[in-house]
N, C-alpha and C positions, 0 to 999 in steps of 0.2 A: 254850466259850460264845461266844468271839469269832468262830469260824468260822460258828456258827449265826446270829449277828447280821449278819455280813457277807453271808451268803447271802440274808437277808431284805431288807437295805437297800441293798446296793451295786449299781450299774449299771456293768458293765464293757463298754465299747465304744470302740474306737480312735478313732472319730470325735469322741468327747468330749475327746480329748487336746488340750491347748493348749501350744504351745512359745513361751515368753516368757522374756526375760532370760537366755537360755541354759539354762533349766530346762524340764523336761517335767512339766506338771500333768496328772494322770490324768483330771481333769474340771474344769470352770470354777467349781464351787461350793465355797467355802472357809468356814471358821469364823473370824469376826472376832476380833480381840484383845479381851480383857476377860472372856472366858468361862473360859478356862484360863490364868489369870494366871501361875501358878507351874509350868506344864508338868507338872501332876499327872495329867491325864487325856487327853493327846493321843492315846495309843494306843487307848483305849476310844472316844473321840469319832470317830476316823478310821474305826472299824468301821461308823458310820452312813452312810458313803458320801462323806464330804467329800474333795475333791481335794487339799486342803491345810489345815493348821491354823496359825493365828497365835497365838503365846503372848505373854504380857505384858499390859499394859505393865510392864516390869521396870526397876528403878532400882538404882544401885550398892549402896546400903545397904537393909536391910529397913525397911519403914515400915508403921505400922498403918492408915494412911488416915484418912478423916474419921470423926467419931463416928457411931455407929449411932443411929437408923435412917437408912439412906442409899441404899436401893433401893426404888422404889415402882412397883407395877403399876397401869397405867391401863387397866382392861378395856374401858371404853366407847370408848376411843380406839385400842385395840390398840397401846399404847405402854408404854414404861418411862421413868421418870426416875431417874437415878443420880447420886450425888455421892460415889462410892467414894473418890476421891483417891489413885489409884495405890497401893492397898494391895497389898503383895507381900512375899515373904520374902527378896528380894534376889537379884541375878543369880547369885551363886555356888551358891545352893541349887537354882535352876532348872537350872543346868549339870549338876549331879550326876544329875538325872532325865533330861536330854537325852542323856547318855552311853549310855543304854539304848535309844535310838531305833534301830529297824531299818527304815529305808527310807521313813518317813513324811515328806512334804515339809513343812518347818517354817519359818515366818516368825518373826523375833524383833522384837517391838515394844519400843522403848526410850524411856525418858524420864529426867527428872531428879528427884532427891529434893526434897521440899517445902522443906527447910531450905537448899537450895543457891540462892544468889541468881542471878538471870538472867545477871549478868556472868560467872559461873563455870559456867554451864550446860553449856558445851561440854566441860568436864572430865568431867561425869557421863555425857554421851552417848559420849564417847571411851572411858571406862572400860568401859561396857556393851558397846560395839562390839568392843573388843579381847578382852574376856573371852568373849563369845558367839560370836565369829567361827568357831571350828572346829565349832560345834554346830548352826548354823541355815543354811538355804538362801538366805534373803534377809533384809534388815533393813527395818524401818519406823521412821522418825523421827517420834515423836509430839510435836508442838508445839501440838496443837489440842484437848486435853482442857480443858473449862471448869472442872474441879474441882481444879486445882492453881493457887494464886494467881499471877497474872501470866504463866502459861505461854503463853497465846495471844499475848502481846506478842512472843514469839520468832518469830511468823509475819511480822513486819515485815521489809522487804526486806534491810536490812543484817545484823541478827543471824542471819537465816535463811540468807542467802548464806554468811556466815562459818562457820556451823555445818556446812552441807552440804559446803562446800569442804574444811573440816578433815577430816571423815569420809572424803570422797572421796580426799583425799591419802593417808590411812592405808590405804584400800582398795587404791589403785593400787600401793602398796608391797608388797603381798602377792603370793604366787606365782600365786594364782587369785582375782582380785577377785570380790566378791559383789554382787548387785543391792541398791542402797539406794533405798528409796521414801520418799515424804513423805506423811504423813496430814494432811489439811487440814480445817478447820471448814466447815460449810455456811453460816455467817453472814458470809462475806466478800463484799465488794462486787465489782462487775464489775472495777473498777480494781485491787483487790487480787488478783483472780483472774488478771488480765493480768500483774501482778507475779510471781505464782506461776509462770506459764508461762515468763517471762524467767529466773527463778531456777533452775528445773528445767533449762532449756537451758544456762545459764552453768555450773552446777555439774555438769552431765552426770549428774544424778540419773536413775535408771532408770525411774521412773514415779511416779504419784500415786494415793493411796487417797482416794476422795471418796465419802462424807464421814464425819467424826466426828459426835457428837451436837450438837443445836442448843439455843440458849438461848431460842428462840421458843416461845411458848405459844398461838399463834393457833388458835382454833377448838376448843380442848380442852373436854371435858365431865366428865372423871372427877374424883373426890373429891380426888385428890392433885395436881391440875393446877398448883397454885401453889408446889409444893415447889421448893427450889433444886436446881440440877444440870442435867445434860445430858439432853435428851429424845431418845429413839430410837423406832423402830417406824414404823407407818403414817403418823403425822403428818409424818414427815421425808421420806417417799417422793418427793413431787413436787419438793421443793427439791434433794435429792441428785441426782435425774435431771437437773434443770436445770443443776447445776454440772458434771456429767459431760459433758452435751451442749456446754456453753459451752467447757470445756477442750479437748474433742476438735475442735470447729469452729475455735476461735481459734488453736489450735496446729497446725492441719492434721495432726492425729493424729501429732504429733512424738514422743509417748511413750505407753506403755500406761497405762491407767487401771483400777484395781480399784474397782468400784462397791459401795457399802455404804449402807444407809439405807432402811428400810421394805420390805424384800424378804420378803414373807410367802407369796405365791402364785407358782406357776410363771410366770404372765404378768408378775409384777413383775420376775423375773429376766430374762425375755426383753426387757422394756422397757429395763432397764439396759444390756443387751448391745447393743440396737438404738441406744441413745443414744450409744454409743461406748466402753463398758466392754469390756475383754478377759476379765476374770474378775469374779466377784461374791463377796461375803461376807455371811453371816447372823449375827445375834446374837438380836435381839428376835423375829424371825420363827421362829427355832428354838425359842425359849421358848414362843411361843404356838401354833405349829402342830405341834410335836413332831418326833421324828427322821425320820418318813416323808417330811417335806417335801423333803429333799435328793434322794431317789429320784424324787419327782414332778417336781422341777425338771430333773433330768438327762434324764428321759424326755421332758419337754416340749421340751427343746433338741434331742433327736434327732428328735422329731416335726416340729419346725420346720424342720430340715434337709431332711426328706423332702418 
């Protein structure tokens, strides 16, 4: 079955390959974190043509997440609101599944348990980092989900610098360090984004994922527009592109950026890449447009090269 699906959805062309962080991505279209939280479906999902799959967000201990109902479809806006709250089975359970991986490029998105106070957050990230290290190709430090109380406070300069420096120290002590990326919120001010650039440079973080979901509700029309949680999909498209462009220009392209937010059509992917992203990731666009969207995007990238 997998061979049949791959034959329909995958686009194999060496021109799509991207070499970044010492890794070779078969193509620049990835699946964003949150879709395959517990590494249950990375093999099946990769058959749809994704160049890489990001699992998680994983926490040290299993946690149920927020009470249901916690995911809302906004069809008039082509968006989703979620307040999942890092629901996952814990890092050790995911590792057992990742042991079966045969060559799929995997990112490990890590966070802290809800009950862990911010002053101890670094312990949770460290635990996940050390446990996952042999089983993923790159790491993403998630301090930007709006659905874990006070998590976004970790984006402030001092706690974030301390967290990234701690992980980087552990990373450099290994035989072969792995790329550590930072996932940021779209709701940061220009001043905060300039701080992010400084922090990334100081901590030698490999790159930035821009962006997570937004708390903004501007211009929404759907029934569930006032639900609590993070908004993703088309309403986020413009802001995430703005953040990508700002980071790329103000840093003089000092680090790679993975662009996420409102990528539904091939031209959305091209727009993110043109703004300064090296790779892009889908979540809501994959939900709304279906699995064929990855192939359409890869074909559009090839056409754009021609």
